[in-house]
C-alpha positions in Angstrom: 0.0 0.2 0.0 1.5 3.3 -0.8 0.7 6.2 2.0 1.5 10.0 2.1 2.1 11.8 4.9 1.1 15.1 4.8 2.3 17.3 7.9 2.0 21.0 8.5 5.2 21.2 9.6 9.1 19.2 10.3 11.0 21.9 12.3 11.9 20.3 16.1 12.7 17.3 17.6 9.3 17.1 19.5 6.3 14.5 19.6 4.6 15.2 16.4 8.0 14.6 14.5 8.7 11.3 16.4 5.4 9.6 15.1 5.7 11.2 11.9 9.3 9.6 11.7 8.0 6.4 12.9 5.0 6.2 10.7 6.8 6.8 8.1 9.1 4.2 8.2 6.9 1.5 8.9 4.6 2.4 6.0 7.5 3.7 4.5 5.4 6.9 3.2 6.1 9.2 1.6 6.3 12.9 3.2 4.5 16.5 2.0 5.0 19.4 4.5 4.6 22.7 4.3 7.8 23.9 6.4 10.8 21.6 6.8 14.3 22.1 8.7 16.7 19.6 9.1 19.3 21.0 10.7 16.9 20.8 13.9 14.6 18.1 13.7 15.3 14.4 13.5 18.2 13.2 11.4 16.6 10.3 10.7 13.9 12.7 8.3 17.5 13.1 5.7 17.2 9.8 4.7 13.2 9.8 3.9 11.4 11.4 0.8 10.6 14.7 2.1 8.8 16.7 -0.1 8.4 20.5 0.9 5.1 22.2 -1.0 5.7 25.4 0.0 8.3 28.0 -1.5 8.3 31.2 0.4 9.5 31.6 4.3 7.0 34.0 5.9 6.4 35.3 9.0 4.2 32.6 11.6 0.6 33.0 10.7 1.1 34.3 6.9 3.1 31.0 6.3 0.2 28.7 8.1 -2.0 30.6 5.3 0.1 29.8 2.5 0.6 26.3 3.2 -3.6 26.0 3.9 -3.1 27.4 0.4 -0.7 24.7 -0.3 -2.4 21.6 1.0 -6.0 22.8 -1.0 -4.4 22.9 -4.3 -2.0 19.3 -4.0 -2.9 16.7 -6.2 -1.4 13.3 -5.0 -1.9 9.8 -5.9 -1.8 7.2 -3.3 -3.1 4.5 -1.5 -3.7 6.3 1.9 -3.0 9.5 4.0 -2.3 10.2 6.9 -3.0 14.6 8.1 -1.6 15.7 10.8 -1.9 19.3 11.9 -5.1 22.2 10.7 -3.0 23.0 7.3 -2.7 19.6 6.0 -6.8 19.4 6.7 -6.6 21.2 3.1 -5.8 18.5 1.0 -8.8 16.0 2.8 -11.5 16.8 0.4 -8.9 14.9 -2.5 -7.5 12.9 -1.0 -8.9 9.6 0.8 -9.2 7.6 2.5 -7.4 9.6 5.3 -7.1 9.8 8.5 -6.2 12.7 10.8 -4.0 11.7 13.7 -4.7 14.9 15.7 -2.5 16.4 18.4 -5.0 18.9 19.3 -7.0 21.3 17.2 -5.1 24.2 16.0 -5.1 26.2 19.0 -4.7 29.3 18.6 -7.8 29.3 16.7 -9.4 27.9 19.3 -8.7 27.6 23.0 -5.8 30.1 22.5 -7.9 32.2 20.5 -8.2 34.6 23.6 -4.6 34.7 24.4 -3.7 35.6 20.6 -6.1 38.4 20.7 -4.1 40.0 23.6 -1.1 40.6 22.0 -2.7 42.7 19.0 -3.4 46.2 19.2 -6.8 47.5 18.0 -6.6 47.1 14.5 -4.6 43.8 14.5 -6.9 42.4 16.5 -10.0 43.1 14.3 -7.9 42.1 11.8 -7.1 38.7 13.1 -10.6 38.1 14.7 -12.0 38.6 10.8 -9.2 36.8 9.5 -9.5 33.7 12.3 -13.0 33.6 12.2 -13.0 32.6 8.3 -10.0 30.0 9.0 -11.9 28.4 11.4 -15.3 27.9 9.5 -12.7 26.2 6.6 -11.1 24.6 9.4 -14.3 23.1 10.1 -15.5 22.0 6.9 -12.1 20.5 6.2 -12.4 18.2 9.1 -16.1 16.8 7.4 -13.7 15.5 4.6 -11.9 13.3 7.1 -12.9 9.8 7.0 -11.3 8.7 10.3 -10.3 10.9 13.5 -7.6 9.4 15.8 -6.8 11.9 19.0 -4.0 11.5 21.1 -5.6 11.5 24.6 -8.7 12.1 26.4 -8.1 15.7 26.6 -7.7 16.2 22.6 -10.6 13.5 21.6 -12.6 16.3 24.2 -11.7 19.5 22.1 -12.3 17.3 18.5 -15.5 16.5 20.3 -16.0 20.1 21.1 -14.6 22.5 18.1 -15.9 19.4 15.3 -18.6 17.6 16.8 -17.0 14.8 15.9 -16.0 11.4 18.4 -12.2 10.3 17.7 -10.5 7.2 19.1 -8.0 7.3 21.0 -4.1 5.9 20.4 -1.7 6.8 22.8 1.7 7.8 20.8 4.4 4.9 21.7 7.0 4.9 24.3 10.1 3.5 23.2 10.1 1.0 26.0 14.1 0.4 25.2 15.1 3.2 26.9 13.5 2.1 30.3 14.8 -1.0 32.8 13.0 -2.3 35.5 14.8 -2.3 39.1 13.0 -3.6 41.6 9.3 -3.4 42.9 8.3 -1.3 44.9 
């Protein structure tokens, strides 16, 4: 089976990157991303087929809009698609069957929205409200095209239900048990 993983960004050595890396190894998947920095993420990605779908580097929120557009324009031909992040959801309509592995709904649009508003002066705050309103509507529409949602925790599952009114099953991120040793009981 040919699998494509669509992920917003691979720029850290975090949990999303670790799970994407392991899934890409397991499925021998190609990875499509809006941002990739091989110097700041796991070096194993350099041995994989990682394709960057954006060419320009923009400030954070502008780059997010640019990534959404790039994922929306993407046309791929695989047997299955695994999506990570909010921008990648733009590809869900044309890329099926699919699964969204949800680490969190885009936080600055939902649970951290009021904190984001406080960062701006009056004019930028009004602009942010309008833009975020339309992005959120698009985000909620895109989730309707996702066949299956997997959440990484009960907390994430509850937020998926709250913001998207969708059920999801929980699959906790893996733990490398080789990193731990039994010493004694008690």
